[in-house]
C-alpha positions as CSV (number, residue, x, y, z in Angstrom):
1,M,2.8,-56.2,30.5
2,K,3.2,-56.9,26.8
3,L,-0.6,-57.2,26.5
4,K,-1.1,-53.8,28.0
5,F,1.5,-52.3,25.7
6,L,-0.1,-53.8,22.6
7,S,-3.6,-52.7,23.8
8,V,-2.4,-49.1,24.2
9,L,-0.7,-49.2,20.9
10,A,-3.8,-50.6,19.1
11,L,-6.0,-48.0,20.8
12,G,-3.6,-45.2,19.7
13,A,-3.7,-46.5,16.2
14,M,-7.5,-46.5,16.2
15,L,-7.7,-43.0,17.6
16,M,-5.3,-41.7,15.0
17,S,-7.3,-43.2,12.2
18,C,-10.6,-41.7,13.5
19,G,-11.2,-38.4,11.7
20,G,-8.0,-38.8,9.9
21,E,-9.6,-38.8,6.4
22,K,-11.2,-35.4,7.0
23,A,-8.0,-33.9,8.3
24,K,-6.1,-35.4,5.3
25,K,-8.6,-33.9,2.9
26,E,-8.3,-30.4,4.5
27,V,-4.6,-30.6,4.4
28,A,-4.7,-31.7,0.8
29,K,-6.9,-28.8,-0.1
30,T,-4.8,-26.1,1.6
31,P,-1.9,-25.9,-1.0
32,V,-4.4,-25.8,-3.9
33,E,-6.5,-23.1,-2.2
34,N,-3.4,-21.1,-1.6
35,E,-2.4,-21.4,-5.2
36,V,-5.8,-20.2,-6.3
37,K,-5.8,-17.3,-3.9
38,S,-2.3,-16.2,-5.0
39,E,-3.5,-16.3,-8.7
40,V,-6.4,-14.1,-7.8
41,K,-4.2,-11.3,-6.5
42,A,-4.1,-8.7,-9.2
43,E,-1.3,-6.3,-9.8
44,P,-2.2,-2.6,-9.6
45,V,-3.2,-1.1,-12.9
46,K,-0.4,1.1,-14.2
47,I,-1.7,4.4,-15.4
48,D,0.4,7.3,-16.8
49,P,0.0,9.9,-14.1
50,M,0.0,12.7,-16.7
51,K,-3.1,11.2,-18.3
52,D,-4.9,10.3,-15.1
53,K,-7.6,12.8,-14.3
54,G,-8.8,11.0,-11.2
55,V,-12.4,10.6,-10.3
56,G,-14.7,13.4,-9.2
57,T,-16.5,16.5,-10.4
58,I,-13.5,18.0,-12.3
59,K,-13.3,16.6,-15.8
60,S,-11.3,19.4,-17.5
61,V,-9.1,22.3,-16.5
62,T,-7.8,24.8,-18.9
63,L,-4.6,26.5,-17.8
64,G,-3.3,29.7,-19.2
65,D,-0.7,32.2,-17.9
66,I,-0.2,32.3,-14.2
67,D,-2.9,34.4,-12.5
68,E,-1.1,36.2,-9.6
69,A,-4.3,37.1,-7.8
70,M,-5.3,33.4,-7.9
71,V,-1.8,32.4,-6.7
72,A,-2.2,34.7,-3.7
73,K,-5.6,33.3,-2.9
74,G,-4.2,29.8,-3.3
75,E,-1.3,30.4,-1.0
76,E,-3.7,31.8,1.6
77,V,-5.9,28.7,1.5
78,Y,-3.0,26.4,1.4
79,K,-1.4,27.9,4.5
80,A,-4.8,27.8,6.3
81,K,-5.9,24.3,5.3
82,C,-2.9,22.2,4.1
83,T,0.3,23.0,6.0
84,A,-0.6,20.7,8.9
85,C,0.1,17.7,6.6
86,H,2.0,19.1,3.6
87,K,5.2,21.0,3.1
88,I,6.2,22.3,-0.3
89,S,9.8,21.1,-0.4
90,K,9.7,17.9,1.7
91,R,7.7,14.9,2.7
92,F,5.8,15.4,5.9
93,V,2.5,13.6,6.8
94,G,1.7,13.8,3.1
95,P,3.9,14.2,0.1
96,G,6.0,17.3,-0.6
97,L,4.1,19.4,-3.2
98,K,7.0,21.0,-5.1
99,G,6.6,19.9,-8.7
100,V,3.3,18.3,-8.2
101,T,1.9,19.9,-11.4
102,E,4.7,18.1,-13.2
103,R,3.7,14.7,-11.7
104,R,-0.1,14.9,-11.8
105,T,-2.7,16.4,-14.1
106,P,-4.6,19.6,-13.0
107,E,-7.8,17.6,-12.9
108,W,-6.3,14.9,-10.6
109,I,-4.9,17.5,-8.2
110,M,-8.3,19.3,-8.0
111,N,-10.2,16.0,-7.6
112,M,-7.9,14.9,-4.8
113,I,-8.3,18.3,-3.0
114,L,-12.1,18.2,-3.4
115,D,-12.9,14.6,-2.7
116,P,-10.0,12.6,-1.3
117,E,-12.3,9.9,0.1
118,L,-13.6,9.1,-3.4
119,M,-10.2,9.2,-4.9
120,V,-8.6,6.7,-2.5
121,V,-11.5,4.3,-3.2
122,E,-11.6,4.6,-6.9
123,N,-8.3,6.0,-8.2
124,E,-5.2,3.7,-8.3
125,T,-2.7,6.5,-7.8
126,A,-4.5,7.8,-4.8
127,K,-4.7,4.3,-3.4
128,Q,-0.9,3.9,-3.8
129,L,-0.3,7.2,-2.1
130,L,-2.5,6.1,0.9
131,I,-0.4,2.9,1.2
132,E,2.8,4.9,1.0
133,Y,1.9,7.6,3.5
134,T,-0.6,5.6,5.6
135,A,-2.5,8.7,6.5
136,P,-5.6,9.5,4.4
137,M,-5.9,13.0,3.1
138,A,-8.4,15.0,5.1
139,N,-11.3,16.5,3.3
140,Q,-11.2,20.2,4.0
141,N,-14.5,20.8,2.3
142,L,-13.0,23.4,-0.1
143,T,-14.9,25.0,-2.9
144,E,-14.0,24.4,-6.5
145,D,-12.7,28.0,-6.7
146,E,-10.5,27.4,-3.6
147,A,-9.1,24.1,-5.1
148,R,-8.4,25.9,-8.4
149,A,-6.6,28.7,-6.5
150,I,-4.4,26.1,-4.7
151,L,-3.7,24.5,-8.1
152,E,-2.6,27.9,-9.4
153,Y,-0.3,28.3,-6.3
154,F,1.2,24.9,-6.9
155,R,2.0,25.9,-10.5
156,T,4.5,28.4,-9.1
157,K,6.2,25.7,-7.0
158,N,7.9,23.7,-9.7
């Protein structure tokens, strides 16, 4: 009986030692690999939102006095294309837009309206908004004139 027990014990010890070196090496690497991976994670680049023009075709926008005709056109386009996801005064599917011209540059706003897919890939602020709201902004295929009219409408919503 003692002989059987010792045989089983010896066999178990041999089995445990087989392949053990490989397992030990893999276990030993895991914490180091985790440390390296955690060091690689970069913090998002902090950019002043009032200096961020975004990415896209709009490089510069000159604002003057409020153009009431453009505001009316912008309100019309906004109501037709944007209200399914945006409200002026409150968060909905997307952010509330009251005061957006005080939080973002005119160029950023227009670039986001015109090409939201590019913005969420290449613009840090747009990426963060996507993370926060979880729903990507739909590209409504607006013209530059329509986007400018919406911007003018937003200027009256501060």
